[in-house]
N, C-alpha and C positions, 0 to 999 in steps of 0.2 A: 504493500500500500504506500508506504513512505509518507511524505508531508501531506497534511490535511489542509483544506481550505477553511476559512472562517465559517462558511455555511455548513460544512460537514461537522465542525466542532459544535455549533449551535444545535444542529439537528440531533446529534448524539446526546447532548446535554438535555434537550427537551424530551428525549425518549427514555431517559433514566427515571427511576422512581425513588429518590432519596426521601428521608424523613427529616425535614428542616423546620424547626420551630422558630418563628420570629414574630414579635409583636402580637402575641396571642393567637396566631394561626399556625397551622401546619401546612407546609407546601410540599407536595409529593409528586408533582408532575409539571411539565413545561416550566422548569425552574428559570430558564433564560428569558421568560416573559414577565416574571414577577418584578414589580417596581424596584425592589431592593437589590436586584441582581442584573436586571436587563442591561443597563448601560455598561457596567464593568465587564459583563460577558461579551458585549460587542467590542469593547476595547481589546479584550483577549482575542476575539475573532479577527481583528485587524492585524494582530501579530501573526496569526496563522496565515492570513492572506499575504502578508509581506514576503513570506517564503516563496510565493509564486510570482512575485513582481520581478520582472527582469532587472530592475534597478538594484534590487537587494538580494536576489536569489544566490548569486555566487558567494556573497558574504555570509548568508544565513544557512546554507546547506552544503552537503557533500554527498558523494555517492556511497550508498550503503555497501559495506564489504561483503554482505551475504546476498543481496538482491540486485545491487546496482541502482536501485531507486534513490531518488534524492531524499535525504533525511536531515533533520536539524543538526547544525554543526556543534551544538552543545553536547551531542552524543559522540563526538569525535574523541577517540582515545589518543591523548597526546603522547607521541613518541619522541618529539623533538621540541626545541624552543620555538621553532616555526609553527608547530602545531598549536602550542599554547597561544601564540600571537593570533593565529587564525581563530581560535576559540574566542579570544578577547574581541576581535573585530565583529564576530557574530553577536556576542553579548552586548557590545556597545551599540550595534545597530538597533536592537530592540530597546535598549535602555534610553537611547536618545529619542526614540519615537514616543516614549512615554515620560520623558524627562526624569527617569529614575523613580517615578511614583508607584510603579507596579512591582512591589517587593517580592511577589511570588510568581513572576513570569516563569514559564516552563523550564527555562534554562537553569534555574536554581536547583530543582530536584533532579533534572537531567544530569547535572554535573555530579551530584552524589552517586547516581546510578552508574554513571560511566566509570568512576573509580571503583565502586563496589563490584561491578561486573568483571573487573580484571583481577579481583582479589581472591580467586578460588583457593589458593594455597592457604591463605589466612583463614577462610571459612572452614576449610577442611580440618583445622585443629579441633573443631567441634564435631563436624560430620561432613564427609565429602559431598553428601547430597545437598547441603546448604550452598556450597560453591556452585553446584550445577543449577540450583534454583535461582540464585541471584543473577547468574550469567544469562539464563534463559529469560528471566524477567526483564533484564536490561535490554536484551535483543528484541523482545516483544514490544517494550515501551518505545524503543527506537523505531521499529518498523511500523508502528501504529500511531506515532506522533502523539503519545499520551501526555496529557496535562495532569501532573501529580502534585499533591501537596503533602504535608506531614503534620503529625501532632506529637508534642514533645514532652510535656511535664505533667506531674500529678496535679489534681485540683488544689487551688490555693486555699486550704482550710486551716491547717496548723503547721506552719513552716518550722516549728521548734522540734518536730519529729520527722522521720523519713516517711516517704510515701507508703511504705509497707506497714507503718504503725498508725496511720490515720484511720480513726474509727475501727480499730482492730484489723486494719488491712483491707477494709471493705470498700474504700473509695477509689483508690487508684486502679486503673485498668490492669488486670492480672489474669493469669491462666487459671481457670477453675476446672478444666477437664482436658485430659490428653487422651485422644482417641486414636485408633489405628489409621484413620484417614485425615487426622488434623487435630486442631486444638480449639477450645472454646474460651472466649475472652469476656470478662465481666468487669464493669467499673467505668471510669472516665479518664480522659486526658485533655489537657489544654496544649496548645492553642492553635486550632486548625484554621489558619488564614486561607481564604478563598475556597474552603472545603465545599460549600454548596455549588460552586461552578467548576469543580475539578472532576476529572474522570476517575482518579484513584487516590486513595489515602494510604500513605506510607506511615507505618507505626514503628519507629526506630528507637533504640536506646537514647536516653537523654541524661537525666540526673545520675550522679555517681552512685553505683550500687556497692554495698559493703562486702559482698561476697559471702554473707551468712546464709544458712538454709532458708531463712525467712525471705530472702531476696529472690530465690529461684523463680517464684511465680511471676515476678516482674522483669525477668530477663528474657527478652525476645526481640525479634525484628521480623516484620511481616508486611504484606500489602493486601488490601482488600478493595473491591470496587466501591465507588462512592455511595451506591445504593444497596450495599450488602444487607441482608435481613438482620434486624436487630440493631443496626447502627443508626443512631439519632444525632442530629446536630442542634445545639441550643445556641442561637445567634444573639448578638447584641442588636440594639436598634440601629438602623442605618444612619450614617452621618451625611447622607445625601438627602436633602430636603425637598427634592422634586423640582428644583429650579432649572432654568435653561443653562446651556453652556456659557451664556453671557453672564448670568448671575452666580453660577456655581461651576466655574470652568474646570476645576480640578475634581471636586466631589462628583460631578455629573459624569465624569469619565473613569475615575480611578479609585472609587470607593471599594476597596477590597474588604469583604466581610470577614470577621473573626468569629470563631465558634468553639464551644466546648463539644468534644466528641464523646458521646455516651455509648458504651458497648453493652448491650443487653443480650448476653449469651450469643455473641457473634461467633459464627463458625469460620475458621480459617483453614482451608485445605492444605495438605502437606506441601504441594508444589509452590505455595505462596509463602512458606515459612523460610526465613533466611538465617535465623539463629534461635536457639531454644536452650534455656539454661545458660550456664557459663557466665556468671556475672562479671568476671574479670575480663573476658573477651568483649562483653558488651561495653565495658568502660573504655576500651580502646577501639571501639567500632569506627570512629571517625579518624583518629590519628593514624592507626596502623594500616588502614586500607587506602588512605589518600583522599577519602571523601571530603574530609574537612578542608583540605587544601584547595581542591577544585571548587567546592562550594564558596569558600571565602574569596577565591579569585573572581568568581562571578559577582559576589556582593560588592567587592571593592570597585570593580568595573562599573557596576550600576550606580554606586554612590558618587562616582566621578561625574556621571551624567546629571545627577541630582544637584551636585555642587555647582556645576556649570549653569543649570537652570536658575539657581538663586543669584549667581553673579549676573546673569543676563537680566533678571527681573529687577534687581537693585539698580543696575545701570540704567535701565529704561525709566524707572521711577525718578531717579536723580535728575536725569536730563529733562523729563517731562515737566517738572516744576522748578527747574533752574537752580537746583542745589548742588549740582555736580562739581562746581568750582570751589565749594567750601572744604576746608582742610579736614574737618572732623568727618565729613561724608567720604572724602577720598581715603581717609584712614580705614573706614569700614569696607570700602570697595577693595582696597589693597588686601585686607584680611581675607576676603572672599577669593581674590586672585591667588593668594598664597595657598589657601585650602585646595583650590582646584589643582594647582601645580604639584603640591605635595601628594595628593591622591594619585595623579598620573604617574609621578615618580615612583611611588610605592608599588603600583601595579607593574611598571616596567622593570623595576629592580627585582621584584619577585620572579619575573620571567628570566631576566639576565642571569640570575644566580640559581636557576632551576636545576634539578638533578633527577636522575632516574631512580625509582624505587626498585624493590626486589622483583616486581612484576614487569619491569621495563616501561613503566609509565613515567613520563616527564612531569614532575610535580613542581609547581612554583615554590619558591623559598618560603618555608612556613614561618620562620621568625619575622620576616618582613611583613607577611600578611597578618600575623598575629599582632604586630605593632599597629598596623592599619586598622584592624577591627577593634582595638582598644582606643584608638585616637578618634575615629570618625564619630561614634555615638556622642561624644562630648562636644566636639566642635560643631556638629550639626544643630545643636540646641541654639547656637548663635544665629542661625540663618533666619528664622522667623523674627527674632529680636531685631535684627538689622532692618528687615522689611517693615516692621512696625515703627521703628525709629524714623525711617525715611518717609513713610506715609503719614504718620502722626494723625492729625484730625481728619485727614482725607479719608481714613477708614471709617470715621464716625458719620460724616455727612455724605452718604453715598446712596443716591437713588438707584432704582433697579431698571431692568430692561423695559418694563412696562411704562415707566416714567419717561424714558428716553423716547418712546414711541407714542407719547401722549401730548396733550397741549402744554405740558411742562417742558417740552424740548427747547423752546425758545429761551427759557431761563437757564436750562442746563448748558445750552450753547454759550450763553453770555457769562454766567457766573461760575461755571465749573470747568472752563477751558484751562489748559495748561500752557506753559511756555511754548511747547512744540506740538501740542495736540489740541484738537477740537474738544468741546465739552463731552460729547458722546464717546469719543476715543479715550479720553482721560477716565471717564466712568468705567469703561470696559477694562482698562489697565488696572485700575484700583480694585475692581471686583476680583481680578486675579490675585492681587496683593492680599486682599482680605482672605481669600480661600487658602492662600499659602502661609498665612501668619496668625490669623485670629479666629478662624472658623473651627467648628468641631472637627472637621476633616483634618485641619492643620494640627490640632492638638493630638489627634490620634497618630499622625505621622511622626511627630516629635517623640511620643511615647514609644512607638514602634521601633524607631531607629535607636533610641536610647537602650532598649532592652533586647535588641535584635539577637545578640549572641548570649544573652543572659545578664545576670547582675554584674554591672561594671566593676564593682569592688572585688567580686570573686574572680572575674576575668583578669583584673590587674594582679591579683595574687597568683593566678595560674601563670601569667606571663613572667613574673619574677621567679617563680619556682622552676620554670622550664628553660629559662634563658641562660646560656652559658656565659657567666660573667667572670669566670676564672682568668681568661687571658688578660682582661683589662685590670683585674685586681693584681695580677702578677706584675704588670707594668708599674703599678703604684708601689708595690713592695720593692721592686728592683730599684726605683728611684730613691726610696727611703734608705736602701742599703748601699748606695753608691758612696765611695770614699773620695771621689774627685770633686 
């Protein structure tokens, strides 16, 4: 089959029968037509269509090694630095199309599956069949252009104890039955972003398991269809308020739903199980297979596009009302320029210093990517602050599209014009600034990026504990011991 069109994606989505609870109703058919999901599903459909566009096809696709059909380039197993660069160009093409606001575009989980699919030797430590299963699943996802998401952590009930201890172990998703043909899962997991509009849900290890017998039921990795019997999604309220692309330019396009995944005796067949038991292997699932490196390479590439968007928006705002010559404004724009260039440099450095793992996969330098994923969540919090600073009261006195097209237009033309823009043009620009800095959508974006890889404090501790500081410490000791 190879690459899908947007229409094929939407038709498949509408043919599925998930159990999606949102705002007091249950949606179980034609999910792509529901107001909470319709627009973002069509934004994803445009990404699928880009694969068929002659302008983008060479960047976004490559020939499948098994069928020769065109498949998405995020499934390309990198064997060289050039392959990593090719993957980045594909990721950038999608990221720039959405300005980095689609945090769960298909290339994210595709990157994980690509690394995992090559890690048969690692999976064989638990059971050779797991290596076969993940390789077969990767190839199936590649050939069918599957959109997958994942769910990560136990419910946020009592963080002072492990997931296996919450309510006597009854809350977190766990194995409650092992059968000859598969396993049965009961409990819940957070946080399944875009789950209602995905084809597949990947349930992979997340929080660190202690390796005790009590952790065995929580040690697993598997995949299920989005509408597997017994799987329910509990969604938050949509942050898209139903406005036009003029009034909600970002939320109307990119509002990715987040959901709690509830497993009510969900059956997982053997061929879709990739790990069972082995808590210590689950703890190294991302690091030892290379999945973490390829996933982070995708994320850092995406966030460069998002940083560029905020630089462009801030620059447009500054010029539109004539503040671009003020030094304190230029200082903030310089900050955004620096952020863009640091992000680019970190991606390129991770590629330049890449190395082959035991499976012959060229992985970007992990320490560089680890620095990037610790850096970006913090600096990204400044982006909406800068937009609010530049826009100031302009975000407060902001009529809508209906006003622009009413008898109020004459007043808008006269009193809301900018230095370089007409009144209606300035209103449209500031609506974008509003959605990027002060709306509910923007608040969720800030929270999402801040906790994308987990608690920043724990991430910092992990960075310190895994970074080899001995060479630089040795240089300090050598200087102290010099006699000359």
